C-alpha positions in Angstrom: -5.6 9.6 90.9 -3.9 6.2 90.7 -7.1 4.6 89.7 -7.6 6.9 86.7 -4.1 6.0 85.5 -4.6 2.3 85.9 -8.0 2.5 84.3 -6.5 4.5 81.4 -3.8 2.1 80.7 -6.2 -0.9 80.7 -8.5 1.0 78.4 -5.5 1.6 76.1 -4.6 -2.1 76.2 -8.2 -3.1 75.3 -8.4 -0.7 72.4 -5.1 -2.1 70.9 -6.3 -5.5 71.4 -9.8 -4.7 69.9 -8.2 -2.9 66.9 -6.1 -5.9 66.1 -9.0 -8.4 66.0 -10.6 -7.2 62.6 -7.4 -7.8 60.9 -6.9 -11.1 62.3 -10.4 -12.1 61.5 -10.3 -10.8 57.9 -7.4 -13.3 57.3 -10.0 -16.1 57.1 -9.7 -19.5 55.8 -7.2 -19.6 52.9 -9.2 -22.2 51.2 -12.8 -21.2 51.4 -15.7 -22.8 49.7 -14.6 -25.1 46.7 -16.9 -27.3 44.6 -15.2 -29.9 42.3 -16.5 -32.4 39.8 -15.0 -35.7 39.0 -14.4 -37.0 36.3 -14.4 -33.8 34.3 -15.2 -35.7 31.0 -18.0 -38.2 31.2 -20.2 -40.2 28.9 -23.9 -39.7 28.7 -25.4 -41.9 31.4 -22.4 -41.9 33.4 -22.0 -41.1 37.2 -20.0 -38.0 38.5 -19.0 -37.4 41.9 -19.7 -34.0 43.2 -17.4 -32.7 46.0 -17.9 -29.4 48.2 -15.6 -28.4 51.0 -15.6 -25.2 53.1 -19.3 -24.6 53.5 -21.1 -24.7 56.8 -24.4 -25.4 55.5 -26.1 -27.6 53.0 -24.7 -27.3 49.2 -27.0 -27.3 46.6 -25.6 -28.6 43.1 -27.5 -27.9 39.9 -26.8 -28.4 36.2 -28.9 -29.0 33.1 -27.4 -32.6 32.8 -28.9 -34.3 35.9 -31.3 -33.6 38.6 -30.4 -31.1 41.4 -28.4 -32.8 44.2 -27.9 -31.6 47.7 -24.7 -32.4 49.8 -25.8 -32.3 53.3 -24.0 -30.4 56.1 -21.1 -32.3 57.4 -20.7 -34.5 54.3 -18.3 -33.7 51.4 -19.6 -35.7 48.4 -22.6 -36.9 46.5 -23.0 -38.6 43.2 -25.2 -37.8 40.3 -26.1 -39.7 37.0 -25.6 -37.6 33.9 -28.9 -37.7 31.7 -28.7 -40.0 28.5 -29.8 -37.2 26.2 -27.0 -34.9 26.6 -25.0 -33.9 23.5 -21.7 -35.6 23.0 -18.7 -33.1 22.9 -20.6 -30.3 24.6 -19.5 -28.7 27.9 -21.8 -28.3 30.6 -21.6 -25.9 33.6 -22.3 -27.2 37.2 -23.1 -24.7 40.0 -22.5 -25.3 43.6 -24.5 -22.9 45.9 -23.4 -22.6 49.5 -25.8 -20.1 51.1 -25.1 -16.7 49.3 -22.0 -18.2 47.7 -21.7 -20.2 44.6 -18.8 -21.7 42.4 -19.1 -23.2 38.9 -17.2 -26.2 37.4 -17.6 -27.4 33.8 -17.9 -31.0 32.6 -17.4 -32.2 29.0 -19.5 -34.9 27.5 -17.4 -37.9 25.9 -18.8 -39.5 22.7 -20.6 -42.7 23.0 -22.8 -44.2 25.7 -22.1 -46.4 28.6 -24.1 -49.7 28.9 -23.0 -50.2 32.6 -22.5 -48.2 35.6 -19.0 -46.8 35.6 -16.6 -47.3 38.5 -16.4 -43.9 40.3 -13.4 -42.0 40.6 -11.7 -42.3 44.3 -11.9 -39.2 46.1 -8.5 -38.1 47.1 -8.5 -35.2 49.9 -6.0 -32.6 49.1 -4.9 -32.5 52.9 -6.4 -34.5 55.6 -10.1 -34.4 57.0 -11.8 -30.8 57.0 -12.7 -31.5 60.9 -13.5 -27.7 61.6 -11.5 -25.1 62.9 -12.7 -24.4 66.6 -10.5 -23.8 69.6 -8.3 -20.9 70.4 -5.8 -20.9 67.7 -8.0 -21.5 64.6 -6.6 -20.0 61.3 -3.9 -18.1 63.2 -0.3 -18.5 62.6 2.6 -18.1 65.0 3.4 -14.6 63.9 -0.2 -13.5 64.7 -0.3 -15.3 67.9 3.1 -13.5 68.9 1.8 -10.1 68.0 -1.1 -10.6 70.2 0.9 -11.8 73.1 3.2 -8.9 72.6 0.4 -6.5 72.6 -1.2 -7.9 75.8 2.1 -8.1 77.5 2.8 -4.4 76.7 -0.5 -3.2 78.0 -0.2 -5.0 81.1 3.3 -3.6 81.7 2.3 -0.1 80.7 -0.7 -0.5 83.3 1.8 -1.7 86.0 4.3 1.0 85.4 1.6 3.9 85.4 0.1 2.3 88.5 3.6 2.3 90.2 4.6 6.0 89.4 3.8 8.4 92.1 2.6 11.8 91.3 3.7 15.2 93.1 1.0 14.8 95.4 2.4 11.5 96.8 -0.8 9.4 96.1 
């Protein structure tokens, strides 16, 4: 009889823990996949810096103003040279593809042509290096960790309490 109570309490604890896991996983990464172009206004023949973060695979970048570019997995940026025959004053879409996700950014073409290679704009990360989120506390905040610890402690306490109770039969 005691084994049934302990097993029931343990199963109850595992169920509670299992039901909280999807909610914690759904929170995910707040930043997600992002693709940006620097500078956003460029002259024909100029060089743009394509930046992609938050993708675990290669990122393919395509547009009608330069050849397709691939930002390799583990890298965060690549360069592309704008075609000379683009229309001044026009706005062109640049699409970043990360697996089944995509994001579009726009670039405006300035008037005039550049006769030399421009100095690329510096890449300023918004917050440190994106070195992955492995380990045991990836993406969890203190409240989620505390809630999980509370559920586990409660389950263990309930199992202990139920295992210490004696029934009418003295077992």
